[in-house]
Phi, psi and omega in degrees: 000137182294337182298329180294343178295339178301319180298314180292321179299314179296320178297315181296316179296319182294332184251008180289131185292341181276353183248144178231196179265013174295152183302317181296317179294321178294325177293321175295320178298318179297325178296320177296317180292320178297318178299316178299313183294325177296327181278330190251322189290134174227174179296333182279332186245004184295325179290327177292318177297320178297318180292324176297315180294323179292323180291335179298331181291342182275345186270147177268133182275112182285342181270351181283148180282340180258011176279141177246117180273130180280000000 
């Protein structure tokens, strides 16, 4: 399903070396996500996309420097 690409897109944007947490970079990141959602989101799958994005908040990022692996 194409909806699962949202997870990979967010991961790629979060780890892209050209982007930081500056406001301008975050706005560019939001444009990529908005473009994806305009192409993929429909009335039938919007709740599934929302649940995928919500589940991402539960995962620990192993590539982050401030992540602590148990």
